[in-house]
MIPADO-277701 format. One record per residue (C-alpha): x, z, y; residue in three letters. Coordinates in nm, 4 decimals. Layout:
@c1->X c3->Z c2->Y rest->ALA
...
REM end
This chain:
@c1->-2.5546 c3->-4.7273 c2->6.3200 rest->MET
@c1->-2.8328 c3->-4.6775 c2->6.0673 rest->LYS
@c1->-2.7481 c3->-5.0140 c2->5.9128 rest->LYS
@c1->-2.3816 c3->-4.9128 c2->5.8721 rest->LYS
@c1->-2.4812 c3->-4.5817 c2->5.7121 rest->VAL
@c1->-2.7144 c3->-4.7647 c2->5.4762 rest->LYS
@c1->-2.4416 c3->-5.0096 c2->5.3801 rest->ILE
@c1->-2.1979 c3->-4.7203 c2->5.3235 rest->LEU
@c1->-2.4515 c3->-4.5299 c2->5.1142 rest->ALA
@c1->-2.5209 c3->-4.8355 c2->4.9011 rest->LEU
@c1->-2.1477 c3->-4.8918 c2->4.8584 rest->SER
@c1->-2.0925 c3->-4.5331 c2->4.7467 rest->VAL
@c1->-2.3912 c3->-4.5593 c2->4.5120 rest->LEU
@c1->-2.2453 c3->-4.8785 c2->4.3685 rest->GLY
@c1->-1.9108 c3->-4.7093 c2->4.3057 rest->LEU
@c1->-2.0836 c3->-4.4159 c2->4.1403 rest->VAL
@c1->-2.2793 c3->-4.6512 c2->3.9144 rest->ILE
@c1->-1.9656 c3->-4.8469 c2->3.8244 rest->VAL
@c1->-1.7779 c3->-4.5229 c2->3.7531 rest->ALA
@c1->-2.0684 c3->-4.4002 c2->3.5410 rest->GLY
@c1->-2.0734 c3->-4.7245 c2->3.3440 rest->VAL
@c1->-1.6990 c3->-4.7063 c2->3.2840 rest->LEU
@c1->-1.7209 c3->-4.3438 c2->3.1715 rest->VAL
@c1->-2.0114 c3->-4.4272 c2->2.9404 rest->TRP
@c1->-1.8224 c3->-4.7211 c2->2.7928 rest->MET
@c1->-1.5361 c3->-4.4847 c2->2.7106 rest->GLU
@c1->-1.7239 c3->-4.1703 c2->2.6055 rest->PHE
@c1->-2.0701 c3->-4.3055 c2->2.5269 rest->GLY
@c1->-2.0273 c3->-4.3416 c2->2.1479 rest->PRO
@c1->-1.8786 c3->-3.9913 c2->2.1253 rest->LEU
@c1->-2.1559 c3->-3.8408 c2->2.3372 rest->VAL
@c1->-2.4243 c3->-4.0161 c2->2.1321 rest->LYS
@c1->-2.2549 c3->-3.9002 c2->1.8141 rest->GLY
@c1->-2.2469 c3->-3.5407 c2->1.9354 rest->ALA
@c1->-2.6108 c3->-3.5542 c2->2.0427 rest->MET
@c1->-2.7158 c3->-3.6860 c2->1.7020 rest->SER
@c1->-2.6277 c3->-3.3580 c2->1.5307 rest->CYS
@c1->-2.9230 c3->-3.1912 c2->1.3616 rest->GLU
@c1->-2.9708 c3->-2.8999 c2->1.1269 rest->LYS
@c1->-3.1172 c3->-3.0089 c2->0.7936 rest->LEU
@c1->-3.1215 c3->-2.6814 c2->0.6029 rest->ASP
@c1->-2.9474 c3->-2.3455 c2->0.5874 rest->ASP
@c1->-2.5793 c3->-2.4321 c2->0.5669 rest->GLY
@c1->-2.6169 c3->-2.8068 c2->0.6268 rest->MET
@c1->-2.5973 c3->-3.0324 c2->0.9373 rest->TYR
@c1->-2.6019 c3->-3.4096 c2->0.9846 rest->TYR
@c1->-2.4342 c3->-3.6356 c2->1.2440 rest->MET
@c1->-2.4188 c3->-4.0106 c2->1.2948 rest->GLU
@c1->-2.1387 c3->-4.1912 c2->1.4776 rest->TYR
@c1->-2.1179 c3->-4.5613 c2->1.5604 rest->LYS
@c1->-1.8097 c3->-4.7105 c2->1.7285 rest->GLY
@c1->-1.4313 c3->-4.6854 c2->1.7223 rest->ASP
@c1->-1.3436 c3->-4.4211 c2->1.4637 rest->ASP
@c1->-0.9813 c3->-4.3921 c2->1.5778 rest->GLY
@c1->-0.8175 c3->-4.4837 c2->1.2476 rest->PHE
@c1->-0.6564 c3->-4.8087 c2->1.3638 rest->ARG
@c1->-0.4551 c3->-4.6245 c2->1.6288 rest->GLU
@c1->-0.3767 c3->-4.3297 c2->1.3985 rest->LEU
@c1->-0.2292 c3->-4.5552 c2->1.1308 rest->MET
@c1->-0.0495 c3->-4.7682 c2->1.3914 rest->ALA
@c1->0.1358 c3->-4.4482 c2->1.4855 rest->ARG
@c1->0.2392 c3->-4.3928 c2->1.1262 rest->GLY
@c1->-0.0565 c3->-4.1766 c2->1.0206 rest->GLY
@c1->-0.0211 c3->-3.7992 c2->0.9885 rest->CYS
@c1->0.1849 c3->-3.5887 c2->0.7506 rest->ASN
@c1->0.0350 c3->-3.2462 c2->0.8239 rest->ASP
@c1->-0.2624 c3->-3.0883 c2->0.9963 rest->VAL
@c1->-0.0757 c3->-3.0169 c2->1.3194 rest->SER
@c1->-0.0045 c3->-3.3866 c2->1.3707 rest->VAL
@c1->-0.3645 c3->-3.4671 c2->1.2862 rest->LEU
@c1->-0.4935 c3->-3.1958 c2->1.5206 rest->ALA
@c1->-0.2938 c3->-3.3371 c2->1.8098 rest->SER
@c1->-0.4310 c3->-3.6846 c2->1.7485 rest->TYR
@c1->-0.7897 c3->-3.5629 c2->1.7087 rest->VAL
@c1->-0.7679 c3->-3.3810 c2->2.0417 rest->MET
@c1->-0.6348 c3->-3.6933 c2->2.2095 rest->GLU
@c1->-0.9061 c3->-3.9111 c2->2.0561 rest->PHE
@c1->-1.1946 c3->-3.6822 c2->2.1506 rest->LEU
@c1->-1.0698 c3->-3.6383 c2->2.5081 rest->SER
@c1->-0.9540 c3->-3.9998 c2->2.5449 rest->LYS
@c1->-0.6252 c3->-3.8513 c2->2.6606 rest->GLY
@c1->-0.7754 c3->-3.6827 c2->2.9694 rest->TYR
@c1->-0.7446 c3->-3.3208 c2->2.8598 rest->PHE
@c1->-0.6221 c3->-3.1035 c2->2.5756 rest->LYS
@c1->-0.8831 c3->-2.8751 c2->2.4152 rest->PRO
@c1->-0.8078 c3->-2.5775 c2->2.1944 rest->ASP
@c1->-0.5835 c3->-2.6574 c2->1.9011 rest->SER
@c1->-0.7380 c3->-2.7383 c2->1.5660 rest->ILE
@c1->-0.6257 c3->-2.5416 c2->1.2644 rest->ASN
@c1->-0.7575 c3->-2.6669 c2->0.9304 rest->VAL
@c1->-0.7360 c3->-2.3746 c2->0.6872 rest->PRO
@c1->-0.8085 c3->-2.5692 c2->0.3695 rest->ILE
@c1->-0.8329 c3->-2.3304 c2->0.0745 rest->LYS
@c1->-0.8432 c3->-2.3825 c2->-0.3013 rest->PRO
@c1->-1.1990 c3->-2.4665 c2->-0.4015 rest->VAL
@c1->-1.3820 c3->-2.4993 c2->-0.7307 rest->GLY
@c1->-1.5690 c3->-2.8289 c2->-0.7695 rest->CYS
@c1->-1.7120 c3->-3.0646 c2->-1.0304 rest->SER
@c1->-1.7848 c3->-3.4381 c2->-1.0488 rest->THR
@c1->-1.9583 c3->-3.6521 c2->-1.3095 rest->LEU
@c1->-2.0023 c3->-4.0306 c2->-1.3216 rest->THR
@c1->-2.2622 c3->-4.1969 c2->-1.5447 rest->VAL
@c1->-2.4343 c3->-4.5266 c2->-1.6086 rest->LYS
@c1->-2.8103 c3->-4.5455 c2->-1.5468 rest->THR
@c1->-3.0734 c3->-4.6902 c2->-1.7819 rest->PRO
@c1->-3.0914 c3->-4.9882 c2->-1.5416 rest->GLU
@c1->-2.7156 c3->-5.0538 c2->-1.5833 rest->GLU
@c1->-2.6395 c3->-4.8978 c2->-1.2483 rest->GLY
@c1->-2.3761 c3->-4.6330 c2->-1.1695 rest->VAL
@c1->-2.4185 c3->-4.2849 c2->-1.0237 rest->MET
@c1->-2.1781 c3->-4.0041 c2->-0.9390 rest->MET
@c1->-2.2625 c3->-3.6377 c2->-0.8744 rest->ALA
@c1->-2.0494 c3->-3.3748 c2->-0.7069 rest->ARG
@c1->-2.0650 c3->-2.9978 c2->-0.6486 rest->ASN
@c1->-1.8588 c3->-2.8436 c2->-0.3712 rest->PHE
@c1->-1.8111 c3->-2.4842 c2->-0.4822 rest->ASP
@c1->-1.6999 c3->-2.2269 c2->-0.2274 rest->TYR
@c1->-1.8243 c3->-1.8721 c2->-0.1535 rest->PRO
@c1->-1.9304 c3->-1.9383 c2->0.2079 rest->TYR
@c1->-1.9391 c3->-2.2155 c2->0.4664 rest->GLY
@c1->-2.1458 c3->-2.4853 c2->0.6318 rest->THR
@c1->-2.1697 c3->-2.8488 c2->0.5272 rest->ALA
@c1->-2.1337 c3->-3.1183 c2->0.7931 rest->LEU
@c1->-2.2552 c3->-3.4613 c2->0.6811 rest->ILE
@c1->-2.0938 c3->-3.7405 c2->0.8855 rest->MET
@c1->-2.2537 c3->-4.0867 c2->0.8746 rest->HIS
@c1->-1.9964 c3->-4.3251 c2->1.0235 rest->THR
@c1->-2.0584 c3->-4.6884 c2->1.1179 rest->ILE
@c1->-1.7144 c3->-4.7968 c2->1.2453 rest->PRO
@c1->-1.6351 c3->-5.1006 c2->1.4577 rest->ASP
@c1->-1.3913 c3->-5.2023 c2->1.1836 rest->GLU
@c1->-1.4277 c3->-5.1236 c2->0.8150 rest->GLY
@c1->-1.7024 c3->-5.0028 c2->0.5851 rest->TYR
@c1->-1.9901 c3->-4.7725 c2->0.6700 rest->GLU
@c1->-1.9663 c3->-4.4350 c2->0.4973 rest->SER
@c1->-2.1304 c3->-4.0969 c2->0.4543 rest->ILE
@c1->-1.8895 c3->-3.8061 c2->0.4113 rest->THR
@c1->-1.8983 c3->-3.4268 c2->0.4002 rest->THR
@c1->-1.6729 c3->-3.1541 c2->0.5368 rest->PHE
@c1->-1.7044 c3->-2.7770 c2->0.5717 rest->SER
@c1->-1.7190 c3->-2.6654 c2->0.9353 rest->THR
@c1->-1.5396 c3->-2.3426 c2->0.8412 rest->ASP
@c1->-1.2307 c3->-2.5489 c2->0.7644 rest->PHE
@c1->-1.2133 c3->-2.6820 c2->1.1216 rest->PHE
@c1->-1.0862 c3->-2.3436 c2->1.2429 rest->GLY
@c1->-1.2760 c3->-2.3704 c2->1.5722 rest->PHE
@c1->-1.4457 c3->-2.0303 c2->1.5803 rest->GLY
@c1->-1.3164 c3->-1.6849 c2->1.6569 rest->GLU
@c1->-1.2375 c3->-1.4116 c2->1.4084 rest->ARG
@c1->-1.4821 c3->-1.1249 c2->1.4296 rest->GLN
@c1->-1.2977 c3->-0.8019 c2->1.5075 rest->ARG
@c1->-1.4049 c3->-0.4389 c2->1.5276 rest->VAL
@c1->-1.2326 c3->-0.1322 c2->1.6653 rest->GLY
@c1->-1.1288 c3->0.0019 c2->2.0011 rest->ASP
@c1->-0.8181 c3->0.0761 c2->2.2003 rest->GLY
@c1->-0.4949 c3->-0.0372 c2->2.0370 rest->ASN
@c1->-0.6467 c3->-0.0131 c2->1.6902 rest->ARG
@c1->-0.8127 c3->-0.3381 c2->1.5926 rest->GLU
@c1->-0.9164 c3->-0.4539 c2->1.2498 rest->ALA
@c1->-1.0785 c3->-0.7603 c2->1.1077 rest->LEU
@c1->-1.4453 c3->-0.7014 c2->1.0344 rest->ALA
@c1->-1.4149 c3->-0.8141 c2->0.6730 rest->THR
@c1->-1.1542 c3->-0.9437 c2->0.4331 rest->ASP
@c1->-1.3398 c3->-1.2715 c2->0.4387 rest->ARG
@c1->-1.2821 c3->-1.3081 c2->0.8132 rest->ASP
@c1->-0.9154 c3->-1.2283 c2->0.7598 rest->ALA
@c1->-0.8827 c3->-1.5192 c2->0.5223 rest->ARG
@c1->-1.0677 c3->-1.7779 c2->0.7258 rest->THR
@c1->-1.0681 c3->-1.8077 c2->1.1057 rest->PRO
@c1->-1.3603 c3->-2.0042 c2->1.2439 rest->GLY
@c1->-1.6338 c3->-1.8569 c2->1.0272 rest->MET
@c1->-1.8653 c3->-1.8081 c2->1.3245 rest->ASP
@c1->-1.8527 c3->-2.1774 c2->1.4193 rest->TYR
@c1->-2.1693 c3->-2.3855 c2->1.3868 rest->LYS
@c1->-2.2250 c3->-2.7368 c2->1.5311 rest->PRO
@c1->-2.4961 c3->-2.6175 c2->1.7690 rest->GLU
@c1->-2.4958 c3->-2.6798 c2->2.1427 rest->GLY
@c1->-2.3281 c3->-2.9829 c2->2.2983 rest->PHE
@c1->-1.9758 c3->-2.8352 c2->2.3113 rest->ARG
@c1->-1.9731 c3->-2.7415 c2->1.9440 rest->ASN
@c1->-2.1431 c3->-3.0650 c2->1.8434 rest->GLN
@c1->-1.8786 c3->-3.2620 c2->2.0307 rest->TYR
@c1->-1.6005 c3->-3.0642 c2->1.8608 rest->MET
@c1->-1.7606 c3->-3.1403 c2->1.5242 rest->ALA
@c1->-1.6712 c3->-3.5065 c2->1.5763 rest->LEU
@c1->-1.3316 c3->-3.4027 c2->1.4404 rest->ALA
@c1->-1.5104 c3->-3.4705 c2->1.1115 rest->GLY
@c1->-1.4431 c3->-3.8393 c2->1.1748 rest->LEU
@c1->-1.0917 c3->-3.7731 c2->1.0436 rest->PHE
@c1->-1.1497 c3->-3.5088 c2->0.7747 rest->MET
@c1->-1.3654 c3->-3.5358 c2->0.4629 rest->ALA
@c1->-1.3887 c3->-3.3637 c2->0.1275 rest->LEU
@c1->-1.6077 c3->-3.6279 c2->-0.0343 rest->ASP
@c1->-1.8118 c3->-3.9354 c2->0.0454 rest->GLY
@c1->-1.9504 c3->-4.2785 c2->-0.0376 rest->LEU
@c1->-1.9177 c3->-4.6157 c2->0.1350 rest->ASN
@c1->-2.1444 c3->-4.9174 c2->0.1607 rest->GLU
@c1->-1.9617 c3->-5.0958 c2->-0.1235 rest->LYS
@c1->-2.0335 c3->-4.8183 c2->-0.3708 rest->GLY
@c1->-1.6914 c3->-4.6508 c2->-0.3730 rest->LEU
@c1->-1.7226 c3->-4.2722 c2->-0.4083 rest->ALA
@c1->-1.4410 c3->-4.0197 c2->-0.3614 rest->ILE
@c1->-1.4233 c3->-3.6409 c2->-0.3879 rest->ALA
@c1->-1.1374 c3->-3.3946 c2->-0.3327 rest->VAL
@c1->-1.1027 c3->-3.1108 c2->-0.5851 rest->LEU
@c1->-0.8529 c3->-2.8315 c2->-0.6354 rest->ASP
@c1->-0.6091 c3->-2.9587 c2->-0.9007 rest->ALA
@c1->-0.5192 c3->-2.6285 c2->-1.0637 rest->GLY
@c1->-0.1858 c3->-2.5091 c2->-0.9219 rest->ASP
@c1->-0.0010 c3->-2.4560 c2->-0.5937 rest->LYS
@c1->0.2440 c3->-2.7473 c2->-0.6167 rest->VAL
@c1->0.1930 c3->-2.9413 c2->-0.2939 rest->VAL
@c1->0.2620 c3->-3.3123 c2->-0.2575 rest->THR
@c1->0.5108 c3->-3.4319 c2->0.0046 rest->ARG
@c1->0.5959 c3->-3.7990 c2->-0.0306 rest->GLN
@c1->0.8590 c3->-3.8973 c2->0.2249 rest->ASP
@c1->0.9343 c3->-4.2679 c2->0.2614 rest->THR
@c1->0.8887 c3->-4.5236 c2->0.5372 rest->SER
@c1->0.5224 c3->-4.5725 c2->0.4448 rest->LYS
@c1->0.2441 c3->-4.4460 c2->0.6752 rest->PRO
@c1->0.1373 c3->-4.0876 c2->0.6051 rest->ASP
@c1->-0.1973 c3->-3.9477 c2->0.4927 rest->LEU
@c1->-0.3170 c3->-3.5947 c2->0.4284 rest->THR
@c1->-0.5655 c3->-3.5141 c2->0.1547 rest->THR
@c1->-0.8694 c3->-3.5097 c2->0.3824 rest->THR
@c1->-0.7724 c3->-3.8074 c2->0.6000 rest->THR
@c1->-0.7145 c3->-4.0103 c2->0.2828 rest->ALA
@c1->-1.0820 c3->-3.9835 c2->0.1840 rest->VAL
@c1->-1.1998 c3->-4.1480 c2->0.5060 rest->LEU
@c1->-0.9158 c3->-4.3986 c2->0.5158 rest->TYR
@c1->-0.9974 c3->-4.5192 c2->0.1653 rest->LEU
@c1->-1.3733 c3->-4.5300 c2->0.2188 rest->LEU
@c1->-1.3194 c3->-4.7267 c2->0.5392 rest->LYS
@c1->-1.0882 c3->-4.9852 c2->0.3824 rest->ASN
@c1->-1.1483 c3->-5.0063 c2->0.0061 rest->ALA
@c1->-1.4424 c3->-5.1635 c2->-0.1763 rest->ALA
@c1->-1.3453 c3->-5.0363 c2->-0.5222 rest->ASN
@c1->-1.0986 c3->-4.8200 c2->-0.7134 rest->ILE
@c1->-0.8354 c3->-5.0927 c2->-0.7466 rest->ASP
@c1->-0.8256 c3->-5.1402 c2->-0.3693 rest->GLU
@c1->-0.8215 c3->-4.7645 c2->-0.3124 rest->ALA
@c1->-0.5265 c3->-4.7159 c2->-0.5478 rest->LEU
@c1->-0.3382 c3->-4.9982 c2->-0.3767 rest->ALA
@c1->-0.3882 c3->-4.8246 c2->-0.0415 rest->LEU
@c1->-0.2615 c3->-4.4959 c2->-0.1849 rest->LEU
@c1->0.0443 c3->-4.6701 c2->-0.3297 rest->GLU
@c1->0.1128 c3->-4.8085 c2->0.0186 rest->ALA
@c1->0.0922 c3->-4.4611 c2->0.1776 rest->SER
@c1->0.2786 c3->-4.1309 c2->0.1611 rest->ASP
@c1->0.0495 c3->-3.8507 c2->0.0441 rest->MET
@c1->0.0808 c3->-3.5030 c2->0.1945 rest->ASN
@c1->-0.1297 c3->-3.2165 c2->0.0602 rest->SER
@c1->-0.3440 c3->-3.0280 c2->0.3040 rest->ASP
@c1->-0.2432 c3->-2.6599 c2->0.3125 rest->PRO
@c1->-0.3353 c3->-2.4092 c2->0.0464 rest->GLY
@c1->-0.3112 c3->-2.5795 c2->-0.2892 rest->SER
@c1->-0.2592 c3->-2.8926 c2->-0.4948 rest->ALA
@c1->-0.5509 c3->-3.1331 c2->-0.4959 rest->TYR
@c1->-0.6659 c3->-3.4319 c2->-0.6933 rest->HIS
@c1->-0.9159 c3->-3.7077 c2->-0.6206 rest->PHE
@c1->-1.2138 c3->-3.8036 c2->-0.8335 rest->SER
@c1->-1.3073 c3->-4.1685 c2->-0.7723 rest->MET
@c1->-1.5810 c3->-4.3965 c2->-0.9020 rest->ALA
@c1->-1.7063 c3->-4.7396 c2->-0.8012 rest->ASP
@c1->-1.9995 c3->-4.9728 c2->-0.8575 rest->ALA
@c1->-1.8315 c3->-5.1326 c2->-1.1629 rest->THR
@c1->-1.8662 c3->-4.8025 c2->-1.3481 rest->GLY
@c1->-1.4962 c3->-4.7206 c2->-1.3478 rest->ARG
@c1->-1.4130 c3->-4.3553 c2->-1.2801 rest->SER
@c1->-1.0671 c3->-4.1973 c2->-1.2488 rest->VAL
@c1->-0.8801 c3->-3.8839 c2->-1.1525 rest->ALA
@c1->-0.5880 c3->-3.9437 c2->-0.9132 rest->VAL
@c1->-0.3245 c3->-3.6722 c2->-0.9373 rest->GLU
@c1->0.0300 c3->-3.6180 c2->-0.8101 rest->TYR
@c1->0.3100 c3->-3.4933 c2->-1.0344 rest->VAL
@c1->0.6589 c3->-3.4498 c2->-0.8856 rest->ASP
@c1->0.5376 c3->-3.6511 c2->-0.5853 rest->ASN
@c1->0.4376 c3->-3.9430 c2->-0.8067 rest->GLN
@c1->0.0796 c3->-4.0681 c2->-0.8263 rest->MET
@c1->-0.0757 c3->-4.0584 c2->-1.1743 rest->VAL
@c1->-0.4132 c3->-4.2153 c2->-1.2580 rest->VAL
@c1->-0.6248 c3->-4.0972 c2->-1.5518 rest->THR
@c1->-0.9529 c3->-4.2576 c2->-1.6571 rest->GLU
@c1->-1.2248 c3->-3.9893 c2->-1.6794 rest->SER
@c1->-1.5990 c3->-3.9660 c2->-1.6051 rest->PRO
@c1->-1.5747 c3->-3.5923 c2->-1.5295 rest->PHE
@c1->-1.3312 c3->-3.3930 c2->-1.3161 rest->VAL
@c1->-1.3182 c3->-3.0210 c2->-1.2380 rest->THR
@c1->-1.0265 c3->-2.7986 c2->-1.1355 rest->ASN
@c1->-0.7486 c3->-2.8585 c2->-1.3835 rest->HIS
@c1->-0.5120 c3->-3.1482 c2->-1.4359 rest->TYR
@c1->-0.6217 c3->-3.4325 c2->-1.6626 rest->LEU
@c1->-0.3031 c3->-3.6381 c2->-1.6703 rest->CYS
@c1->-0.0775 c3->-3.6216 c2->-1.9768 rest->GLU
@c1->0.2132 c3->-3.4783 c2->-1.7766 rest->GLU
@c1->0.0219 c3->-3.1591 c2->-1.6801 rest->LYS
@c1->-0.2810 c3->-3.1703 c2->-1.9067 rest->PHE
@c1->-0.5106 c3->-2.8658 c2->-1.8609 rest->GLN
@c1->-0.2772 c3->-2.6908 c2->-1.6187 rest->VAL
@c1->-0.5120 c3->-2.4785 c2->-1.4103 rest->GLY
@c1->-0.7823 c3->-2.4421 c2->-1.6768 rest->LEU
@c1->-0.8824 c3->-2.0753 c2->-1.6692 rest->HIS
@c1->-1.0342 c3->-1.8723 c2->-1.9481 rest->GLU
@c1->-1.4076 c3->-1.8459 c2->-1.8936 rest->GLY
@c1->-1.4327 c3->-2.1695 c2->-1.6959 rest->ASP
@c1->-1.6511 c3->-2.3939 c2->-1.9100 rest->HIS
@c1->-1.7653 c3->-2.6404 c2->-1.6450 rest->ARG
@c1->-1.5588 c3->-2.9319 c2->-1.7751 rest->HIS
@c1->-1.6675 c3->-2.8574 c2->-2.1307 rest->GLU
@c1->-2.0364 c3->-2.8402 c2->-2.0321 rest->LYS
@c1->-2.0178 c3->-3.1694 c2->-1.8432 rest->LEU
@c1->-1.8440 c3->-3.3387 c2->-2.1351 rest->MET
@c1->-2.1032 c3->-3.2099 c2->-2.3850 rest->GLU
@c1->-2.3984 c3->-3.3301 c2->-2.1785 rest->GLN
@c1->-2.2315 c3->-3.6626 c2->-2.1023 rest->TYR
@c1->-2.1614 c3->-3.7265 c2->-2.4703 rest->ASP
@c1->-2.5120 c3->-3.6188 c2->-2.5737 rest->ALA
@c1->-2.6583 c3->-3.8732 c2->-2.3308 rest->ALA
@c1->-2.4147 c3->-4.1438 c2->-2.4342 rest->GLY
@c1->-2.2925 c3->-4.1570 c2->-2.0745 rest->GLY
@c1->-2.6357 c3->-4.2778 c2->-1.9557 rest->VAL
@c1->-2.8603 c3->-4.0683 c2->-1.7285 rest->MET
@c1->-3.1249 c3->-4.1275 c2->-1.4667 rest->ASN
@c1->-3.1089 c3->-3.9546 c2->-1.1280 rest->ALA
@c1->-3.3117 c3->-3.6524 c2->-1.2388 rest->ASP
@c1->-3.1002 c3->-3.6021 c2->-1.5516 rest->GLN
@c1->-2.7772 c3->-3.6321 c2->-1.3549 rest->LEU
@c1->-2.9037 c3->-3.3836 c2->-1.0968 rest->THR
@c1->-2.9973 c3->-3.1363 c2->-1.3699 rest->GLU
@c1->-2.6581 c3->-3.1803 c2->-1.5348 rest->THR
@c1->-2.4532 c3->-3.1225 c2->-1.2203 rest->ILE
@c1->-2.6831 c3->-2.8322 c2->-1.1280 rest->ALA
@c1->-2.5980 c3->-2.6688 c2->-1.4623 rest->SER
@c1->-2.2398 c3->-2.6154 c2->-1.3460 rest->VAL
@c1->-2.3150 c3->-2.4961 c2->-0.9922 rest->THR
@c1->-2.1888 c3->-2.1507 c2->-0.9005 rest->GLN
@c1->-2.4096 c3->-1.8516 c2->-0.8306 rest->LEU
@c1->-2.3196 c3->-1.6403 c2->-0.5246 rest->PRO
@c1->-2.2526 c3->-1.3289 c2->-0.7252 rest->GLU
@c1->-1.9605 c3->-1.1092 c2->-0.8182 rest->LYS
@c1->-1.7679 c3->-1.2366 c2->-1.1168 rest->GLY
@c1->-1.8529 c3->-1.6020 c2->-1.0635 rest->ALA
@c1->-1.5668 c3->-1.8521 c2->-1.0932 rest->ILE
@c1->-1.5892 c3->-1.9390 c2->-0.7242 rest->VAL
@c1->-1.8930 c3->-1.7513 c2->-0.5948 rest->GLY
@c1->-2.1336 c3->-2.0138 c2->-0.4670 rest->GLY
@c1->-2.1987 c3->-2.3861 c2->-0.4292 rest->THR
@c1->-2.2166 c3->-2.5038 c2->-0.0682 rest->LEU
@c1->-2.3519 c3->-2.8479 c2->-0.1428 rest->TRP
@c1->-2.4386 c3->-3.0845 c2->-0.4219 rest->THR
@c1->-2.4545 c3->-3.4608 c2->-0.3792 rest->MET
@c1->-2.5923 c3->-3.7270 c2->-0.6121 rest->VAL
@c1->-2.4668 c3->-4.0741 c2->-0.5208 rest->MET
@c1->-2.6065 c3->-4.4116 c2->-0.6281 rest->ASP
@c1->-2.3088 c3->-4.6493 c2->-0.6324 rest->LEU
@c1->-2.5048 c3->-4.9604 c2->-0.7301 rest->SER
@c1->-2.7492 c3->-4.9253 c2->-0.4395 rest->HIS
@c1->-2.5305 c3->-4.7165 c2->-0.2073 rest->PRO
@c1->-2.7165 c3->-4.4020 c2->-0.1112 rest->SER
@c1->-2.6701 c3->-4.0275 c2->-0.1443 rest->VAL
@c1->-2.9006 c3->-3.7311 c2->-0.1918 rest->THR
@c1->-2.7762 c3->-3.3908 c2->-0.0719 rest->TYR
@c1->-2.8810 c3->-3.0404 c2->-0.1690 rest->TYR
@c1->-2.7635 c3->-2.7404 c2->0.0312 rest->SER
@c1->-2.6817 c3->-2.4041 c2->-0.1284 rest->LEU
@c1->-2.8517 c3->-2.4912 c2->-0.4617 rest->ARG
@c1->-3.1830 c3->-2.5667 c2->-0.2878 rest->HIS
@c1->-3.2748 c3->-2.8337 c2->-0.5392 rest->PHE
@c1->-3.6324 c3->-2.8407 c2->-0.4137 rest->ASP
@c1->-3.5134 c3->-2.9708 c2->-0.0722 rest->LYS
@c1->-3.3404 c3->-3.3088 c2->-0.1100 rest->PRO
@c1->-3.1987 c3->-3.5018 c2->0.1872 rest->PHE
@c1->-3.1591 c3->-3.8715 c2->0.1158 rest->HIS
@c1->-2.9489 c3->-4.1240 c2->0.3109 rest->PHE
@c1->-2.9104 c3->-4.4996 c2->0.2592 rest->GLU
@c1->-2.6094 c3->-4.7168 c2->0.3416 rest->LEU
@c1->-2.6132 c3->-5.0844 c2->0.4339 rest->ALA
@c1->-2.4865 c3->-5.3361 c2->0.1837 rest->ARG
REM end
């Protein structure tokens, strides 16, 4: 009898071990990714994910043409189809940003970027996919829409605590604790800027008006934020990135029109814009928040906004050549102070990217005395 019980116990233990192995094989990379999350500074977190990033299946299904389609797919990917978590709303809003690309004294290439927004939390996602190029990207956790709106009041009378909460659900969300860290893996599909191991850098910026892009052909669909990751995963340079965009239908994320600032290790830098649903490419080492293409030149340029002018002046004065410290000082000169009357009202993060030796240095909330440096393989 004891022998039979022992055999049964060992059999059950074996099944449990096998089941555990199978579960780990399926969820292990996601669990490890979630557990990697760490707070770097006020307003900045870092995660690393290695494994299937889900893009092959997403594009095999035709991609996504709006955030609701993307949200459904993200939920399926994170749960492996076993359950359906709370829906994901991505309340992308118009943002004020700046980019500048320069040569270095050593004939290298660097690109700097400010992400200007009055509040939020930066999530840095370091992705090493099974297929495609390694990348480091950034997204604002407030744009996930995971958190709850903070309300005050009693009885039947209920009001939002602040106007800010009314504009943006999810402001109380931080990637802390396993559940929230796991949810933050949605950042595998959404990025506002980033760099890959080949030295291709991309940033999303508000383009200057409210005309959204809706290309509608038989091509696979991309949204603004999925496009950043898709291009960094599959393109080694600007030419390859533009070819991928030409082979896709672009769909603006909600809230505004957007354009892309791109640079690569050859030193080429462009602004990619959409006019009447047609892609237009303009060569430029600096991009802010107005159109640069001939068709809509300076649409969105507001009186009192001198960021583009200041970048151009400093770029010309340096002959387009700066070292890392000079580039950091230049991009810092057009960051936004969190005060009333500012163009945007704060800079959430600044990144300085080395495209020749792919790496990126981050600064959170204008804390230029606290750099966070990350290297990519090449």
